[in-house]
N, C-alpha and C positions, 0 to 999 in steps of 0.2 A: 240878410241878417245881417247886422248891422255890428260890427268891433267891440263896442258895449256891450250890446246883448250876449256876444258871442265869451266874454269876459266876465258878464254875468250870471252864465250858465256854468257855464266851467268854473268859478269863483263855491257855485252853491254844491258840485260835485265836488269839488274838494273837501271843503267841509265835512259833505259826509263818511269821504275814504276816512278824514280824518276821527270819526265816531268807527268805522270801524277795527281802526286800529287803538284805539278805547275800549272795543268791545272784546280788544285780546284777541281778531281776527285779520289775518295776513288779506290784504286787497287786493293783491294780487295771486292770489290762488294758492296753490298746491296737490301735488299728483293728483288725482281721482281714480283712483283702479274700478275697476268692477260695474261699468254702466254703462247700459247698452243705446242704441239706436232711438228716436222716439218714434219710428216706425212699426219698431218692434215694438217698444212698449204698450203703442195702440192696440196690438196683436192679441196681445193679451190682456185686454181689459173684458172686464167681466159684462155679458151680452140684455142684463136687464138692468133698469135702471135702478139705482141703492144698492145694488148689488156688490158687497165688499170682496175687490180682485187681490190681487197678491200684490206683494211690496215688491218696487222698483227702483232703479237708480236711472236717474236719466240727469243730462247737461244739456246746457243752447244756451242762448243771447235771447232776453227780452225783451218784446216786441210790442207787447200792447199791457195794461193794467188797467183795472178798476175796482172799486171796492163797495160794498153794500154790505151797511152797520156793522157789525162786527168781521163782517169776512173781505179777505184780498185775495183777487182775480186779476193772474197774468198769466201770458201766452209766451212759453220760450219757443225759441226755433233754431233745430242742427239741420246737419247737411238733410239728412231724411225725412225733416217735415215739422209740424207744428207740435203741441200740444197746452191744456190747460191746466193749469195750477188754482188751486184751493187752499187759501192761509184761513185756517180758523183760529180763533184767540185763545179758544177753550181747549185746542189740538195742539198748543206750542207752547212750549217754557217763553216765560219773560226774556230770555237771551235771542231764541230766533223771535219772536216780535220786534221786538229791535232792531236783529239786523235785516229783518226784510224792510222796515223804515228806512235804510239807507241805500236803498235800490232803485234804481234808475233805469230808464230804457236805454237799452246798450250793451248793458250789464251780462257778465257772464257769470253761471250760476249753476249750481249741484245743488238736485233733488234727490232724497229718500223719501216715499210714501206710497200710501193704498192709491192702487188704481178704482175708481169706480165711472159709473154713468150717471152723473146729475138728471135731475127730472126733466128735463128737454132734451136730452139724450147724447150729451157736448161728454166724452169723454176725458175723466180727469185724473190728475194725482194729487189727492191730501196726503196737503204736505204735513212730512213729521219731523225732518232734518233739513235745514239750509245753508251751503255752504258755497260762499261769495268765491269766483275764480276768476275773476279779470275784472276791478271796479273799470267803467267808462270813464273817460274826463269830457269826451267830445259831445256834442248835442245831436241828433240825428236829424239827417234832410229835414226840412219841412213838409209837408205834405208826402212822406217815406211814401204813407203807398199809393206805387206808381211812379216814383221819382222820376223826372222828365228834363232834367237841367244834361242833352246829350255828351256833352264836351265834361262837366264835371266828373260826372258818371264815371267815364272812360279813363281819364286821369286818376282816380281814384276808386280805381274796379272791386274795390275792397266796401265800397256801397254801393256798389248796384248788383255785387251777390248778393249783399246780407237785406236788402230793402226792395229790390223789384224781385216780383215776381218771376220764375222761370230762369232766369238766369245760371243759375246756382249749378240748376239738374244740367243745363246746354252747358255748362262747362263740364257740367261730371259726366252727358254722355262722348261728351269730345276726346274723354280715357279709356270710356268703355269703346269705338271707335277704334281707335288706335292699338290696346289692345286684344281687340278683334283679329286688325291688320295683319298683327302680331302669331296672333293665333294660328291663322290657315297659312301663313306662313312657315311655319315651325312647321305643321301637318305636313308641308312638301318636301321637311328638310334643307331650308335655307337657313343659313350661317347671319345672323345679325352684327357685322361691325361696325365701327369707327373710324372715320379720315378723318384727315386736319382740315380745319377749319380757316386756314391761311393757307394760301395758294402763291406760288412766283411767279404763276402766270395762271388768271382770268378765263378757263376754256371750258367746253363743253358745254356752250348756251349762248345762242344770240342776248347779250345781255350786256348791260355795261354796272363795272363793279366798283364797290368802295374802295379806295384806296386806305391804305395803311402805314407805316414805315418801322421797321424792325431797330432799335437803337445800336446793338451790340454787332449787328453783322450790317449797319448802315446799310439797308437793301432795301425797296420797295417790295412789297405783299397788298394782297388784293384775296379779301372776303370772298370765297367763296359761293361760284354763281351759281354750280352744278356740283352733283358727286360721283358722277359719270368717269370721266376718268381713273380716278384711283381706283374703284372699285374694279373698272376692266384689267387694271394692272396686276386686281389680286384674282381674275379669275386666271390671267396668264401665270400668276403660282400653284394654281392647284386648286382654289377654292371657285366650286364649278355652278353652287347656289347661294347667291350673295346678294344682301342688301341693308342697307343705312334708311337708317330715319332720321333725319337733321335738319337745321337752320340752315338756311341758304340765303343770300344779303344779294339787294339786285337794286343799283341806285337809280331810279327812275317815280315813274307816275304814280300814285296815291285813288282808288278809287272802292268799286264796293268789292271789287273779286281781286284785287292788288295791294299788296301792302310789303316795303321792301326789305322785312325781313319776315322769313316764311317758315313753315312745317315742307316737307315733301320727301315723297320715297323715292327712294331708286331703286331697283329690283333688276338682275340681271342673273340667266341661267344659262348653261353652257351645252351647246348641242340643240338648241330650242331655237326658235326663227319666231316673226313676229305674230304668228300663229297660235304660235305655245302661249304669249303673251296675251294675246285677246281672250283664251281661254282662263289664265291665271287673275286679268284685271276683271272678268264677271265676278269671280269665286270672290275674291276680297271685298268686292264692293255688297256683291247679295250676302254673304255673308256679314258684311256692318248693319245691313240694316234688319239681317233677324237681329243683330244685339240689341237693336236701339228700339224695335216696332215687333207686333205678332204678323204684321201686315206686310207684304212687299210692297203696297202702295201708299204711300207718305203725300201730305200735303204742301203746296209750294205754290208762295202766295194765294193767290186767285184760283188754283186749278190744284192738278198730283202730278206725280211722277209715278212709273209703273217698271218697278222693277226685278220683274219676275224677268227667267230667263224661257228659251235663248235672246238677247239681242240684237236687232236687223246691223247689218253689215252691206255696206255702201262706198263706191269706189267714188274719191275725189273729181273725180271727171264724174261721175252720173249725176254727182247731187250738183256741180261746177255747173254743167250744161240744165241741170231742172232748173234753177234758183237764177244763173246769170244770164241765162238767156242762148247763150251762143255756146261753141266747142271750144275749150283753152286750148285745142293747138292753132285756134283759128286769131291768129297774131294785130289782124284788124278789127275784128269784132272783140275781140279784147279792150283795144284800148277804146275801144268807145262805147264799151262799157265803162271803165272808168272815168272817162272824161263826162259820160251822164252821173256818174257816183260823187265826181268833183264838182258839179253844177247843183245837188241837191244838199251839197255839205257833209259829206261821207268818207272826202277825198281830199287831204289834202292840196294845194296849187302849187305848195314848193312838189310835192310829187308827181304833178305831173307835167311842170317843169324841167322835171329831171327824165319823164317817161319821153318826154318829144323830144329832150335834146340827147337822148337816143345813153343816158347816163345810168340806165336800170334793165339788168336782163329783163329778158323775158317772163321766165318763171316770178321773179319775183313781183310782177304787175299784175298776172296772173291769183298770185297771192293775197295782193292787198284788196281784189277784187273780192274774192271768196272770203273774205274776210267778212267785208260789207254787203255784201249779197246773201252768204250762206247758213256765214255760223247762229245770225239769232233766227233765222229759221229750222235748227235743229230741237225740237223738244227733246226727242230720245228717252230712256238712255241710245244712243246711234254709235255704231263704232264706223269711222270712219276712215276708207284704206286707200292707200297705192296713192302720194304722195307725187310731186315734180322730182326728180332725183336732186337738181338745180340747187333745193333751197334744203336738201338734208345733206351734209359733207363728208356727218357721221354714221350712215345708214347705205346697207349692202342695195346694189340695184337690183332691180326684179329680174331672174332669169330669162333670157331673150329681147327683153322690153328697158335696155337701158335708162331711157328716160323717165322711167318710173321706180323707184325706190319704197322700198318695201318697209313704211311705214303705217301710224293708224293712230286716231286721237279718236278720245270719246269726247264725246258732247252731251251735252245736258240741258238742254233748255238755254240752249246759244253760248252754255259756259265750260269750255275746254276744260274736264277733267285729269285726263293723261294722254302721256304721249309714249307712244312707244315703236321700237323698231326693227329689223333684221339685224345686227349691226354688223358693221363694215368691221373685218382682219384682216383685210393685202395691208401688210404694211406700204409697198410702194401707191399704192392708190389715196391712204390714207396721207400720206406726207405731197401727193402731188395736192388732193383737195386743201390740206394746211396753206401751203401758198399759193391757191389763187383765190386771192377774194370772191365776192359776187361784186358784179358790176352794180356801184349804186347804195351799197354800204361801205359806210366809217366802219374803222377796224375796231373801234370802240361796242359796234354794235356787230363784228361778227362773230361767229364760231370758228374760224381758220383762223385761229392766231397758232404760231409755230410753238408743240409741244415737244421737244427733239428727245424728249426722254420716252413718253410714251410711244413714241413712232420706235425707237429703239427696244420697248417692251412687246407691241409688235412683232417684228422680229424674230423675237424670241416664240411668238407660236399661239396667238389666241385661238381658244375656239370658237366654232361657231355658233351664234349663241341669238339668245332673244333680251331685250334689254326693255325697260319700262320706268314711265316718270309718274307718281299720283300726284297732286296736291292734295295735304291731306288737309288745310283749311276750306280750300273749298269740299273736299266731300262730307266736311262738318256741315257746313251751310247748305250741302243738299238733304243730308239725314237730319238736321234739324229745324227745317225751313228759318233759316236766317238769313236774310236779304242783304247784308252787309258781310262782308268777311271781317270787319270789325266785331262785329260780334260773335264770333267764336273763336277770336285770340283774346288772352287771355290781359295780355298788355300790348296793343296797335301803337304803333309810333304817331307822336304828335307830337306839334312845335314845342318850344318850351313854355311855358307855362309865363302868360305874361306876356309873350313876345307877339310881335304885330301878324294881322294874319297874311296870308300869300298864297297864292293861287295853285294850288295842290295838281301840278297838272305832269305832264309827258305822257309818252308812251309808251306802254309796258312791255317788256319785251314775253316773247315767247321762248318756252323751254325747248 
């Protein structure tokens, strides 16, 4: 739409705004008490055409309008649905009829009127009183029935919510899912807390942080990449069941399942272990499914996901052998598979060069192969348990099997949804792991950053515990059949408007 057309449309709307003011009304509205959701109004409608129902008060945005003789038909929409309004010249005062003439698509209005069904069976409100609640000065998107300019809709999410069917409902489901998670944890006596977003040390996950600067203290700070270490400090202090739902920031790539700013929940339970967290994970997710659906089987693209309990549990080693075709302890065979995957473009040549020069730990090679050969094959829900210990520096080792860590990840259709451990609470081993970088990992990509105060807290004594992290955005994706994380984040990160496009890349980290 040209600038000239935009100016013409806005000018016409401004003229109507002035007309509203001439009629003695406020074009920006006022308090409008006691209105009900449109869906509730529809529930009150009489069952037979022509039968007069009760008087209702509703409010919403004008989405459609049409006329037939002395009748005017408008459709308005709120968060709960749409309803037709019928303006009849014989039923309205001259002032209300004139006021109706100032209305445009996109305006917010309040209505008092009688419910009826038209002869065609359309539930309608026969308008008796009209209140302007906000005059819209912006012309709706052209062909707004299913607007398709994806970047415009992401930048102007308010238009996406208004004009694209299902988007508002999906976002409201997000709030219900998060509330369900809280209810599940509240019922299990977990305490919700808030911990710092600005950290002096970027720890708790293998991720590249965003760096900022505090002027008064003249120190470098990091936007948090995980919630873990502060929550564990609280366990040391006596909060035995603790969790936080919060924003986390990782200065990395953008793709269908990664956004640099995202929401996650971390949960810690004293005197539990990773098996405790498996049970809790299953309860959290299945309760959330019940919040948004009457069935435990939900659509996912061209297929479905069956969330019914119990979920299968398989070891990392079993799945590696099944899908990679060799034992993960067979270093030569694993390296051969890595070379094959590099030949297919699934592993970078840079990684292979590091592997061949012995710059990477054997378990790092195993995990690289696992990511490309195994993860996409996991339809799930499946709990992958017992990971190589060397890639899990914050995790307790399996009793009698020191090379295996008590860790699990939940996978659904190749997507990692949850990550959990039996938490390491030995301060001596923790300090040693902080000091020992995994071969082949740059410091900015490693969890093994020295946090002296955290080690000091462990020396005070942290109870044995299970810990769990769940990606809230990914959970919402799976429960709303959304194929991109951008579809379930209210305001996903975008490059500045008008800036030249750059490749959005970079390998995303694993929590």
